[in-house]
Each structure stands twice: as C-alpha cells, then as structure tokens.
C-alpha positions as CSV (number, residue, x, y, z in Angstrom):
1,M,-22.0,11.9,-52.4
2,Y,-20.6,8.4,-52.9
3,S,-21.9,6.7,-56.9
4,R,-21.1,3.7,-58.7
5,A,-20.8,2.6,-62.3
6,E,-20.2,-1.4,-63.4
7,Y,-19.3,-2.2,-66.8
8,A,-20.0,-4.9,-69.1
9,C,-16.5,-5.9,-69.0
10,G,-16.7,-6.6,-65.4
11,I,-15.2,-3.0,-64.1
12,T,-16.5,-1.2,-61.2
13,V,-16.0,2.1,-60.5
14,L,-16.7,3.8,-56.9
15,T,-16.4,7.3,-56.5
16,S,-17.0,9.6,-53.6
17,S,-17.4,12.9,-52.8
18,E,-17.3,13.3,-48.9
19,A,-14.5,12.9,-46.7
20,D,-14.8,9.6,-44.9
21,A,-12.2,7.5,-45.6
22,E,-13.8,4.4,-43.3
23,A,-17.1,4.9,-44.8
24,F,-15.9,4.6,-48.6
25,A,-13.2,1.4,-47.7
26,V,-16.4,-0.2,-46.3
27,K,-17.9,0.4,-49.4
28,I,-15.3,-0.9,-51.5
29,A,-14.7,-3.8,-49.2
30,D,-18.8,-4.8,-49.6
31,E,-18.3,-4.0,-53.9
32,A,-15.1,-6.2,-53.6
33,R,-16.5,-8.9,-52.2
34,R,-19.6,-8.5,-54.4
35,A,-17.8,-8.3,-57.5
36,G,-15.0,-11.1,-56.7
37,A,-12.5,-8.3,-56.7
38,G,-8.9,-9.0,-56.0
39,F,-7.5,-5.8,-57.3
40,A,-8.3,-1.8,-56.7
41,Y,-7.1,1.6,-57.9
42,L,-7.4,3.9,-55.5
43,F,-6.9,7.6,-56.9
44,F,-7.7,10.3,-54.6
45,S,-7.7,14.4,-54.3
46,M,-5.5,15.4,-51.6
47,Q,-7.9,18.5,-51.0
48,T,-10.4,16.1,-49.7
49,F,-8.6,13.2,-48.4
50,D,-5.7,12.7,-46.4
51,A,-3.6,9.2,-47.9
52,H,-2.4,8.1,-44.8
53,L,-6.4,7.5,-43.2
54,L,-7.4,6.1,-46.9
55,N,-4.6,3.9,-46.6
56,A,-5.2,2.9,-43.0
57,A,-9.2,2.3,-43.5
58,M,-8.7,0.0,-46.7
59,L,-6.2,-1.7,-44.5
60,K,-8.6,-1.9,-41.9
61,H,-11.7,-3.2,-44.1
62,A,-10.3,-4.4,-47.0
63,P,-7.0,-6.4,-45.9
64,G,-7.7,-9.2,-48.8
65,L,-8.2,-6.6,-51.5
66,E,-4.3,-5.8,-53.3
67,V,-4.9,-1.7,-53.8
68,V,-2.0,0.7,-55.6
69,G,-3.3,4.0,-56.5
70,C,-2.1,8.6,-55.9
71,S,-2.8,11.6,-55.5
72,T,-4.7,13.7,-58.3
73,S,-5.0,16.6,-60.1
74,G,-8.4,16.1,-60.8
75,E,-10.4,13.3,-61.8
76,I,-12.7,12.0,-64.1
77,T,-15.5,10.4,-62.6
78,P,-18.9,8.3,-64.5
79,E,-20.0,11.7,-64.1
80,G,-17.3,13.6,-65.9
81,I,-14.8,15.6,-65.2
82,G,-14.5,17.3,-61.2
83,E,-12.1,17.2,-59.0
84,G,-11.8,16.7,-54.8
85,H,-13.2,12.9,-54.6
86,A,-11.7,9.7,-54.1
87,M,-12.3,6.9,-56.5
88,A,-11.6,3.0,-56.5
89,I,-11.5,1.1,-60.2
90,L,-12.1,-2.8,-59.2
91,L,-11.2,-5.7,-61.4
92,P,-13.0,-8.6,-61.2
93,A,-10.3,-11.8,-60.7
94,K,-12.1,-13.8,-63.5
95,N,-11.6,-11.5,-66.4
96,F,-8.2,-9.8,-64.8
97,T,-5.2,-10.9,-63.1
98,V,-2.4,-8.5,-62.0
99,A,1.1,-8.9,-60.9
100,A,2.5,-5.5,-59.0
101,A,5.6,-4.1,-57.3
102,T,6.7,-0.6,-56.3
103,I,10.1,0.8,-56.7
104,E,11.7,2.3,-54.5
105,N,13.7,5.5,-54.6
106,I,13.1,6.2,-58.2
107,T,15.8,8.9,-58.3
108,A,18.6,6.8,-57.6
109,A,17.2,3.4,-59.5
110,G,19.0,1.5,-62.0
111,M,18.4,-0.2,-64.9
112,D,19.3,-3.6,-63.2
113,T,17.0,-3.2,-60.4
114,I,14.0,-2.1,-63.1
115,V,15.0,-4.8,-65.3
116,E,15.1,-7.1,-62.4
117,E,11.6,-6.3,-61.4
118,V,9.6,-6.7,-64.5
119,D,11.5,-9.9,-64.8
120,R,10.1,-11.0,-62.2
121,L,6.6,-9.8,-62.5
122,R,6.4,-11.5,-65.8
123,R,7.2,-14.8,-63.9
124,Q,4.9,-13.9,-61.5
125,L,1.9,-13.5,-63.9
126,A,2.8,-16.4,-66.0
127,E,2.0,-18.4,-63.2
128,N,-0.6,-17.2,-61.9
129,T,-2.5,-16.9,-65.7
130,R,-1.3,-20.6,-66.3
131,G,-4.3,-22.6,-68.2
132,K,-5.9,-19.7,-69.5
133,T,-6.4,-18.7,-72.4
134,G,-7.7,-15.8,-74.6
135,Q,-5.1,-13.5,-72.7
136,E,-3.4,-10.5,-73.7
137,R,-1.1,-8.5,-71.6
138,F,-0.5,-4.5,-71.1
139,A,1.9,-3.0,-68.7
140,M,0.5,0.3,-66.3
141,C,2.4,2.3,-64.2
142,L,1.9,5.3,-61.4
143,I,4.9,7.7,-60.7
144,D,5.5,10.0,-58.1
145,G,4.6,13.6,-60.4
146,M,7.0,15.9,-58.4
147,S,9.8,13.1,-58.8
148,F,11.9,14.1,-62.2
149,A,12.3,10.9,-62.8
150,E,9.9,9.3,-65.1
151,E,11.9,9.0,-68.0
152,K,14.1,6.9,-67.0
153,I,12.0,5.1,-65.3
154,T,9.5,5.1,-68.6
155,A,12.2,4.3,-70.3
156,A,13.6,1.2,-68.5
157,L,10.3,-0.1,-67.9
158,H,9.9,-0.2,-71.6
159,W,12.7,-2.0,-72.4
160,A,12.1,-4.0,-70.2
161,L,8.4,-4.9,-71.0
162,D,9.8,-5.9,-74.5
163,D,6.7,-6.8,-76.3
164,I,3.8,-5.8,-73.7
165,P,2.3,-2.2,-74.1
166,L,3.0,0.7,-71.6
167,I,0.8,3.3,-70.3
168,G,0.6,5.6,-67.0
169,G,0.3,8.7,-65.6
170,S,2.2,10.8,-63.0
171,A,0.7,11.4,-60.0
172,G,-0.8,15.0,-58.8
173,D,-2.0,17.3,-55.7
174,D,-4.4,19.9,-57.3
175,L,-2.0,21.7,-59.4
176,K,0.2,23.1,-56.4
177,F,3.7,21.1,-57.9
178,E,4.4,20.5,-54.2
179,H,4.2,17.1,-52.7
180,T,2.3,14.1,-54.6
181,V,2.3,10.6,-52.9
182,L,1.5,6.8,-53.9
183,I,-0.3,4.1,-52.2
184,S,1.2,0.3,-52.3
185,D,1.9,-2.7,-50.2
186,G,-0.5,-1.0,-47.9
187,K,1.8,2.3,-47.8
188,V,1.8,5.5,-48.0
189,S,5.3,7.1,-49.9
190,D,6.2,9.3,-52.5
191,G,9.7,9.5,-54.6
192,T,8.4,5.5,-55.6
193,A,6.7,4.3,-58.9
194,I,4.2,1.2,-59.1
195,I,4.2,-0.7,-62.0
196,M,1.6,-3.2,-63.3
197,L,1.3,-6.2,-65.6
198,V,-2.4,-7.4,-66.7
199,S,-3.2,-10.3,-67.9
200,T,-7.3,-10.4,-69.1
201,D,-9.7,-11.9,-71.7
202,V,-10.9,-8.9,-72.3
203,P,-9.8,-6.9,-75.6
204,F,-8.0,-3.5,-75.1
205,S,-6.2,-1.2,-77.3
206,I,-3.8,1.4,-75.7
207,F,-3.8,5.2,-76.9
208,K,-2.7,8.6,-76.9
209,T,-4.1,11.9,-77.8
210,D,-3.4,15.5,-77.8
211,N,-4.7,18.7,-79.8
212,F,-1.2,20.3,-80.7
213,I,0.5,21.1,-83.8
214,P,4.0,22.5,-84.2
215,T,4.4,26.4,-85.5
216,D,7.2,28.1,-87.4
217,A,8.3,29.2,-84.2
218,K,11.5,27.4,-83.1
219,F,14.2,27.6,-80.1
220,V,17.0,26.3,-79.0
221,V,17.8,25.7,-75.6
222,T,21.3,27.4,-74.6
223,A,21.0,27.0,-71.2
224,S,19.7,24.3,-69.1
225,D,20.0,22.9,-65.5
226,P,18.4,19.0,-66.4
227,D,18.1,17.7,-63.4
228,K,15.8,20.3,-62.4
229,R,14.0,20.9,-65.9
230,T,14.9,24.4,-65.4
231,V,16.0,26.7,-69.2
232,S,17.7,29.8,-68.4
233,E,18.5,30.9,-71.9
234,L,16.5,30.3,-74.8
235,N,18.3,31.1,-78.6
236,A,20.9,32.7,-76.5
237,S,18.6,34.7,-74.7
238,A,16.3,34.8,-71.3
239,A,14.1,31.8,-71.3
240,A,11.1,33.8,-70.1
241,L,11.4,36.7,-72.1
242,E,11.9,34.9,-75.9
243,Y,9.1,32.6,-75.0
244,A,7.2,35.8,-73.9
245,S,7.7,37.4,-77.0
246,A,7.1,34.4,-79.1
247,V,3.8,34.0,-77.6
248,G,2.6,37.7,-77.7
249,K,2.6,38.3,-74.2
250,N,5.2,40.1,-71.4
251,I,6.5,38.3,-68.7
252,A,3.9,39.4,-66.1
253,E,1.0,37.8,-68.6
254,L,3.3,34.2,-68.0
255,T,0.9,32.7,-66.2
256,Q,-0.4,28.8,-65.5
257,N,-3.3,29.5,-67.9
258,G,-1.2,30.6,-70.5
259,F,1.6,27.8,-70.5
260,A,-1.5,25.4,-70.7
261,S,-2.3,26.9,-74.0
262,H,0.6,27.7,-75.7
263,P,3.5,25.0,-75.5
264,V,6.2,23.6,-77.0
265,V,6.8,20.8,-78.8
266,V,9.9,18.0,-79.5
267,K,10.7,16.2,-82.1
268,V,11.0,12.3,-81.8
269,G,10.9,9.6,-84.4
270,G,9.2,11.8,-86.8
271,E,6.4,12.4,-83.8
272,F,6.2,15.7,-82.0
273,Y,5.7,15.6,-78.5
274,C,4.3,18.4,-76.0
275,R,7.0,20.1,-73.5
276,A,4.6,21.7,-71.5
277,V,6.1,24.7,-69.2
278,R,5.0,24.7,-65.7
279,G,6.2,27.6,-64.3
280,I,8.3,30.8,-64.1
281,L,11.5,31.4,-61.3
282,D,12.7,34.6,-59.8
283,D,15.5,34.8,-62.6
284,G,13.4,34.1,-65.3
285,S,14.3,31.0,-66.3
286,L,11.1,28.2,-67.3
287,V,10.4,25.2,-65.4
288,F,9.4,22.4,-67.7
289,A,7.1,19.3,-66.9
290,C,9.4,16.7,-68.8
291,A,12.8,16.2,-69.9
292,I,14.7,19.3,-71.0
293,D,19.0,19.7,-71.8
294,D,21.1,21.9,-74.2
295,G,20.5,21.7,-77.4
296,V,17.0,20.6,-77.7
297,V,14.8,22.0,-80.5
298,L,12.0,23.6,-79.3
299,T,8.6,24.4,-81.4
300,L,6.0,26.3,-80.4
301,A,2.8,24.7,-81.3
302,E,-0.5,26.0,-81.5
303,A,-4.2,24.3,-80.6
304,R,-6.5,22.5,-82.3
305,G,-9.7,21.5,-81.5
306,M,-9.6,19.3,-78.6
307,V,-13.4,18.4,-78.8
308,E,-12.6,17.0,-82.0
309,T,-9.7,15.5,-82.0
310,T,-10.5,13.7,-79.0
311,R,-13.4,12.4,-79.9
312,T,-11.7,11.4,-83.3
313,K,-9.6,9.3,-81.5
314,F,-12.2,7.8,-79.7
315,E,-14.2,6.6,-83.0
316,E,-10.9,5.5,-84.0
317,I,-10.5,3.0,-80.9
318,E,-14.5,2.4,-81.8
319,E,-13.7,0.8,-85.1
320,R,-10.8,-1.0,-83.8
321,L,-12.7,-2.7,-80.9
322,G,-16.0,-3.1,-82.0
323,G,-16.9,-0.6,-79.8
324,I,-16.0,1.0,-76.5
325,D,-17.5,-0.5,-73.1
326,M,-15.0,1.9,-71.0
327,V,-11.4,4.0,-70.9
328,F,-9.0,4.2,-68.3
329,G,-7.6,7.7,-69.1
330,F,-4.4,9.3,-67.9
331,D,-5.3,13.6,-68.5
332,C,-2.5,15.8,-68.2
333,A,-4.1,18.7,-65.4
334,Y,-3.1,20.8,-68.3
335,R,-5.2,20.0,-70.5
336,R,-7.8,20.6,-68.2
337,V,-6.5,24.3,-68.0
338,D,-6.7,24.9,-71.2
339,A,-10.0,23.5,-71.6
340,E,-10.9,25.6,-69.3
341,N,-9.2,28.7,-71.2
342,R,-11.2,27.9,-74.1
343,Q,-14.2,27.5,-72.9
344,V,-14.6,23.9,-73.9
345,I,-14.5,22.2,-70.1
346,R,-18.3,21.1,-70.2
347,K,-17.8,19.2,-74.0
348,M,-15.0,17.6,-72.8
349,S,-16.6,16.3,-69.8
350,E,-19.7,15.4,-71.9
351,L,-17.3,13.6,-74.1
352,Y,-15.8,11.9,-71.3
353,Q,-19.2,10.5,-69.8
354,Q,-20.3,9.0,-73.5
355,H,-17.5,7.4,-73.9
356,H,-17.2,6.5,-70.1
357,V,-13.9,7.6,-69.6
358,I,-12.3,6.8,-66.3
359,G,-8.8,8.7,-64.4
360,F,-7.2,11.7,-63.6
361,G,-5.5,14.4,-63.8
362,T,-1.9,13.6,-64.2
363,F,1.4,15.5,-64.0
364,G,2.6,13.5,-67.0
365,E,1.6,10.7,-69.0
366,Q,3.7,7.4,-70.4
367,Y,2.9,6.0,-73.8
368,Q,5.5,3.2,-74.2
369,S,9.0,4.6,-74.0
370,M,8.1,8.1,-73.5
371,H,6.8,10.5,-70.7
372,L,4.8,13.2,-72.3
373,N,2.9,16.4,-71.2
374,Q,-0.8,17.7,-72.3
375,T,-1.5,14.6,-73.8
376,L,-4.4,12.1,-73.1
377,T,-3.0,8.6,-72.9
378,G,-5.0,5.6,-71.8
379,I,-6.5,1.5,-72.1
380,A,-9.9,1.3,-74.2
381,F,-11.4,-1.7,-73.0
382,G,-14.2,-3.7,-75.2
383,R,-17.0,-6.3,-74.1
384,R,-15.6,-9.2,-72.6
385,P,-15.9,-12.1,-75.3
386,K,-18.8,-13.6,-75.6
387,E,-17.3,-17.5,-74.3
388,S,-16.2,-15.6,-70.9
389,V,-19.9,-14.4,-70.3
390,L,-21.1,-18.1,-69.1
391,P,-23.7,-18.4,-66.8
392,A,-22.1,-19.0,-63.1
393,A,-23.1,-22.3,-63.0
394,A,-21.4,-23.3,-66.8
395,E,-17.8,-21.6,-65.1
C-alpha cells in the first residue's frame, strides 16, 4: 500500500508498507522530478525492508537525488503512528537547500574532525545560498542508535554549530536493540552519524516535549560502566533491586513496558531530562539508553498526560508560527510503549495526524547540546511566506 501527502511548505511525503524496494524507488524518483526535489530523507523498518536493497534501488532509479536516512522503531506517517513502513520525505529545491556529510567511526571520532566537517558544511551552504534572501538555517542529525556515542557527537555538533539550532534522532531497529543502520553517500553503514545543515525561507520552530515530572525518590549512581551505559549499584545497593523497590515491583516484573512507564530524570542546568532504562542484565545491572556515570543523581519520574502535554506544546508552536503546516518529529520508541501501556496510543496517533506530524520512532533524541530519552523533539514548519508562493513564470 502506498500513500502520498503534500504540504503547503512544498514538502512531499511518500509512504509504503509493501516490501518492494524497486517499486517504491520508482515512485520516489517520479515524485522528486515532479516536485523539483534534490534531497530526500528515507526512513524504514528493517522488519519490512532490506536496507541494502532499498539503497541499491534508490541509486538505480533516482541517481541524481541526494538521499539520507536510517532504520526505525516505528514510523509516524500521514495516517498516524504505525510500523513496518518505508517513508520518503522530499524537500523542494526552491525552498530548501541542504548540505550533508557523514561522520565515520563515531566512537573514535574526535572533536576536531566534527568541527572541521561542520565548518565545511557551513561554507558549502553559504555558497549554495548566495543571493537568496529571507533564509534561516537549522541543523539535523541522524546517529547510529547502538553506538553509545550520541552524547559526544551531539555536544560536539552543538559547539561547532554555534547559533544554528540542532535537532535529530538515533536510528532504531524495531526495539530489538541489536543493530541499526544509516543510509548516506549511496552507502549503508553503521557506527556513523549524518549531519545536515538546511537553509529555508519557510518559517520554522524547533521544539522538545516530554510528559514526566520528578518525584521525591532519588538514586545516586554508586557503581557503573559508562562505556556500556550500565549501572550495577544505586545508593550502594544492587541497581535492579533498588529500582524495583522504588517503582513497587519485583525484579521479575522489570520488563520493557515497565521501564517505559517509570523512567528516571537527571537535572541539567535547572531542567530535568529523561534517562530511560533499556533493560536488565543477568547480574542485576540496569542498562540505560543515555550516558551514565558514578555520582550522577537520578530522580524517579512519574507520568502526566502524554496527550495533553503534547497537545499543549503544539498549541504553543501554532501560536509562535501562526499555524503549523507540518512537523518533522523524532519520537522516542519508549514513548510509544508507554502510550500503549496507558492505552492512549490511538489518541496520540490522532493528535499527530491532526498536526501533520511525520517522523519515526527513535532510540534517543537530540535537542541542541543534549541527547535525550522518552522525548518528542522536532521541527515544525509554517506555511511558505506569501512572497515565495509565486506563479512559475514570475519566479
């Protein structure tokens, strides 16, 4: 099954749930020609699509289209929240100019490498937009969700970008937590990150939202392995036992569903940010989805209404932009798990449809200098400025 959606800002979205990479690539190529698109995001579920076949089909049928993308843990399509899809988001060249680069071997990549790459992209974008007026810039990143390197990459990118706002998401693998992949430069890879600088005359606003507030229950990390994001002791006690006691469960009940509904938060710069627990090891250690270290103070969080908090955020953005045309969203896969736990998944899907949210389920989200969990980050676009909506002959 295929679907197509086009928005006033010029962005077009094609969605497929049929595991036919060749046919989908043909449709993307045709749409790119029609829309005058030179750049496309490609997000896909590995349970339905083979990344190598999809990449090869794109090279064959749309060789002139620059494509970047990654594997997902669920998708947000024009029809709402789903899974098992491939989705292409095409940016029209007359309204969007993109400069993109791949950072290889991100676990070993140093700050200098990342800064040099960003500086090169800034120069490239400035050259490609010379003479254009009314342009604003933002940056987007996609990162291997099993690299354990998101914090380092995000912090380095934010520092190098200076005043350019940054948002992004970590690739997923349908909640298997085994292997994620990215597509860029005509190749399929892992252990990489993609950075994109975008210049546009379409008004936009980046944002983040979550639905958890801190409780009085606190933990101090007293033994951990930061490289593996594991914690063996909380408050000088076995980590799993201490956590289970705080949430009122026994260790056998510590499942993915339970972790999604009972995250912890850490306070940074006066704000609380979620640190999701991803799993439990045989020795009782907890595996986290964000950076962790000895001495970090964690606070158990409790949920408030996911639907209401998300709706409020969209209303704030609508007021800021004078209306939302579409939203490019990076939605933590655990938010979906928690929404299912609380039986609000249908309401969330309807809310995303209402506000034209397009995106995918991530293994972590990036917002400015932070790598986050259980958060929706993204960029909302308004409608194109009136002066840019001109008859073709007058452009």
